[in-house]
ZASEKE-669807 format. One record per residue (C-alpha): x, y, z; residue in three letters; residue number from 0. Coordinates in pm, 1 decimal, padded with zeros to 6 digits, always signed. Example, Ala and Ser with C-alpha at 12.3 -4.5 7.8 and 13.67 -1.06 7.14 Angstrom:
2
[node [+01230.0, -00450.0, +00780.0], 'ALA', 0];
[node [+01367.0, -00106.0, +00714.0], 'SER', 1];
//
This chain:
133
[node [+11054.0, -09102.8, +06723.2], 'MET', 0];
[node [+10766.6, -09298.9, +06835.1], 'PHE', 1];
[node [+10944.6, -09405.9, +07124.3], 'ASP', 2];
[node [+10870.2, -09016.5, +07249.6], 'ILE', 3];
[node [+10515.3, -09042.1, +07235.1], 'ILE', 4];
[node [+10508.7, -09375.0, +07403.4], 'ARG', 5];
[node [+10723.9, -09245.9, +07671.6], 'LYS', 6];
[node [+10478.6, -08926.6, +07710.1], 'ILE', 7];
[node [+10197.1, -09197.4, +07731.7], 'GLY', 8];
[node [+10341.8, -09396.5, +07965.3], 'ALA', 9];
[node [+10408.6, -09088.2, +08217.6], 'ILE', 10];
[node [+10072.7, -09007.0, +08175.2], 'THR', 11];
[node [+09909.6, -09348.8, +08247.0], 'ARG', 12];
[node [+10129.8, -09365.6, +08546.6], 'THR', 13];
[node [+10055.6, -09054.3, +08692.0], 'ILE', 14];
[node [+09660.0, -09117.6, +08631.8], 'GLN', 15];
[node [+09696.2, -09449.1, +08824.4], 'ILE', 16];
[node [+09836.8, -09287.5, +09113.5], 'ASP', 17];
[node [+09610.8, -08981.9, +09136.0], 'SER', 18];
[node [+09314.4, -09206.6, +09092.8], 'ASN', 19];
[node [+09458.5, -09421.0, +09386.3], 'ALA', 20];
[node [+09540.3, -09153.0, +09584.4], 'THR', 21];
[node [+09188.1, -08960.4, +09547.5], 'PHE', 22];
[node [+08965.3, -09263.6, +09541.5], 'ARG', 23];
[node [+08840.2, -09188.6, +09892.7], 'HIS', 24];
[node [+08705.0, -08862.8, +09784.9], 'TYR', 25];
[node [+08521.9, -09017.4, +09518.2], 'GLY', 26];
[node [+08750.6, -08843.0, +09251.5], 'LEU', 27];
[node [+08866.4, -09137.9, +09044.5], 'GLY', 28];
[node [+08869.6, -09168.7, +08674.9], 'ASN', 29];
[node [+09054.5, -08804.5, +08679.7], 'ASN', 30];
[node [+08766.8, -08652.9, +08833.0], 'ALA', 31];
[node [+08995.6, -08472.1, +09079.5], 'PHE', 32];
[node [+09136.2, -08264.5, +08766.8], 'ILE', 33];
[node [+08784.0, -08104.7, +08722.1], 'TYR', 34];
[node [+08783.2, -08009.7, +09064.8], 'VAL', 35];
[node [+09120.2, -07847.0, +09024.3], 'ILE', 36];
[node [+09055.8, -07636.3, +08726.0], 'ARG', 37];
[node [+08724.8, -07521.0, +08864.6], 'THR', 38];
[node [+08865.9, -07390.7, +09167.6], 'CYS', 39];
[node [+09160.7, -07219.9, +08960.7], 'GLU', 40];
[node [+08914.7, -07056.9, +08721.0], 'GLU', 41];
[node [+08556.4, -07043.2, +08861.7], 'PRO', 42];
[node [+08266.9, -06964.9, +08642.9], 'GLY', 43];
[node [+08419.5, -07113.6, +08310.4], 'MET', 44];
[node [+08137.9, -07242.1, +08055.6], 'PHE', 45];
[node [+08095.9, -07642.6, +08035.9], 'LEU', 46];
[node [+08282.4, -07626.0, +07700.0], 'GLY', 47];
[node [+08578.8, -07429.7, +07824.7], 'GLU', 48];
[node [+08616.1, -07656.7, +08104.0], 'LEU', 49];
[node [+08610.2, -07962.7, +07864.6], 'ALA', 50];
[node [+08845.3, -07793.1, +07626.5], 'ASP', 51];
[node [+09070.3, -07711.2, +07970.7], 'ASN', 52];
[node [+09082.6, -08085.6, +08062.7], 'VAL', 53];
[node [+09138.8, -08165.2, +07715.6], 'GLN', 54];
[node [+08849.5, -08408.8, +07699.6], 'ILE', 55];
[node [+08535.2, -08454.4, +07492.7], 'ASP', 56];
[node [+08257.5, -08231.9, +07590.4], 'ARG', 57];
[node [+07987.8, -08540.2, +07672.9], 'THR', 58];
[node [+08239.5, -08696.7, +07884.2], 'THR', 59];
[node [+08319.9, -08380.7, +08047.6], 'ALA', 60];
[node [+07947.2, -08300.8, +08102.6], 'PHE', 61];
[node [+07876.0, -08659.1, +08237.5], 'ARG', 62];
[node [+08198.3, -08613.5, +08473.1], 'THR', 63];
[node [+08048.4, -08271.9, +08594.2], 'VAL', 64];
[node [+07730.5, -08385.1, +08663.5], 'LYS', 65];
[node [+07854.3, -08646.5, +08894.3], 'LYS', 66];
[node [+08050.1, -08412.0, +09060.7], 'LEU', 67];
[node [+07753.8, -08175.3, +09093.8], 'VAL', 68];
[node [+07572.7, -08488.6, +09276.9], 'THR', 69];
[node [+07875.8, -08554.6, +09496.1], 'GLN', 70];
[node [+07837.6, -08187.7, +09612.7], 'GLY', 71];
[node [+08193.9, -08067.1, +09455.9], 'TYR', 72];
[node [+08069.3, -07835.1, +09191.6], 'LEU', 73];
[node [+07753.9, -07644.3, +09094.5], 'ARG', 74];
[node [+07619.9, -07536.7, +08741.3], 'LEU', 75];
[node [+07471.5, -07204.8, +08704.3], 'GLU', 76];
[node [+07297.0, -07063.0, +08380.0], 'ASP', 77];
[node [+07499.2, -06793.2, +08229.1], 'ASP', 78];
[node [+07335.5, -06445.8, +08300.9], 'ALA', 79];
[node [+07329.0, -06309.0, +07933.2], 'LYS', 80];
[node [+07304.5, -06634.4, +07763.0], 'ASP', 81];
[node [+07076.7, -06888.6, +07910.1], 'LYS', 82];
[node [+07199.0, -07172.5, +07662.9], 'ARG', 83];
[node [+07551.0, -07169.3, +07858.8], 'LEU', 84];
[node [+07599.2, -07318.5, +08188.1], 'ARG', 85];
[node [+07896.5, -07222.7, +08398.9], 'ARG', 86];
[node [+08077.8, -07435.1, +08643.1], 'VAL', 87];
[node [+08162.4, -07336.7, +08970.4], 'PHE', 88];
[node [+08327.8, -07478.4, +09296.9], 'PRO', 89];
[node [+08143.8, -07586.1, +09623.0], 'GLU', 90];
[node [+08298.6, -07542.2, +09969.6], 'GLN', 91];
[node [+08336.0, -07907.2, +09955.2], 'LYS', 92];
[node [+08581.2, -07859.1, +09659.9], 'ALA', 93];
[node [+08745.5, -07538.5, +09781.6], 'LEU', 94];
[node [+08805.7, -07753.6, +10127.2], 'ASP', 95];
[node [+08999.5, -08036.6, +09938.5], 'ILE', 96];
[node [+09174.7, -07812.7, +09673.2], 'TYR', 97];
[node [+09501.7, -07722.8, +09864.8], 'PRO', 98];
[node [+09552.2, -08115.3, +09884.5], 'GLU', 99];
[node [+09502.3, -08145.7, +09521.5], 'LEU', 100];
[node [+09710.8, -07873.9, +09429.8], 'HIS', 101];
[node [+09992.5, -07980.6, +09669.7], 'ALA', 102];
[node [+09961.3, -08348.1, +09506.2], 'TYR', 103];
[node [+09973.7, -08193.1, +09147.2], 'GLU', 104];
[node [+10249.9, -07996.9, +09246.0], 'GLN', 105];
[node [+10464.3, -08265.9, +09396.2], 'PHE', 106];
[node [+10397.9, -08492.8, +09111.6], 'SER', 107];
[node [+10534.0, -08241.7, +08882.3], 'SER', 108];
[node [+10850.5, -08154.2, +09106.9], 'ASP', 109];
[node [+10925.5, -08554.2, +09144.1], 'GLN', 110];
[node [+10858.9, -08622.5, +08735.6], 'LEU', 111];
[node [+11114.1, -08307.0, +08668.0], 'LEU', 112];
[node [+11332.4, -08378.5, +08960.6], 'ALA', 113];
[node [+11628.9, -08487.3, +08748.5], 'ASN', 114];
[node [+11625.4, -08175.8, +08495.3], 'LEU', 115];
[node [+11798.6, -07848.8, +08530.8], 'SER', 116];
[node [+11610.9, -07527.9, +08525.9], 'GLY', 117];
[node [+11735.5, -07483.0, +08175.5], 'ASP', 118];
[node [+11604.0, -07836.0, +08061.2], 'GLU', 119];
[node [+11284.8, -07763.8, +08204.8], 'ARG', 120];
[node [+11236.9, -07434.6, +07993.9], 'THR', 121];
[node [+11334.4, -07634.2, +07696.5], 'GLN', 122];
[node [+11121.7, -07925.1, +07730.7], 'LEU', 123];
[node [+10845.0, -07678.2, +07805.1], 'TRP', 124];
[node [+10913.8, -07495.3, +07471.0], 'HIS', 125];
[node [+10921.5, -07797.0, +07297.3], 'LEU', 126];
[node [+10600.9, -07946.2, +07429.6], 'LEU', 127];
[node [+10436.3, -07615.2, +07323.3], 'GLN', 128];
[node [+10518.7, -07716.1, +06958.5], 'LYS', 129];
[node [+10332.3, -08007.2, +06980.9], 'LEU', 130];
[node [+09952.5, -07996.7, +06905.1], 'PRO', 131];
[node [+09700.7, -08066.4, +07183.2], 'GLY', 132];
//
């Protein structure tokens, strides 16, 4: 059964290596493109929500968001009701490249699942939902 987790890890690393190389010219290495995608899809998330969404610790997520703010992809705004919270929004620079990022994510997903039937994809989804994380 340990082979299952190793296979999932190998798939993850392969996708990360390819995506980092693909988006390096935008300055979006180290999986930073994922933050841009998630922020474009759900603008206004709290920093903690974004960290949970990309499944990374909050300190690392905050450092990455700060870098993306400096690069002009994202902006932080204080929450109107609770000034201790900061919300993350995409800048126009992020919105401009979002279609390319999303298309890459869709293409990678389609390639990865190409050999599975619709029923197998559904079954895989249900099985993965039983795993923690």
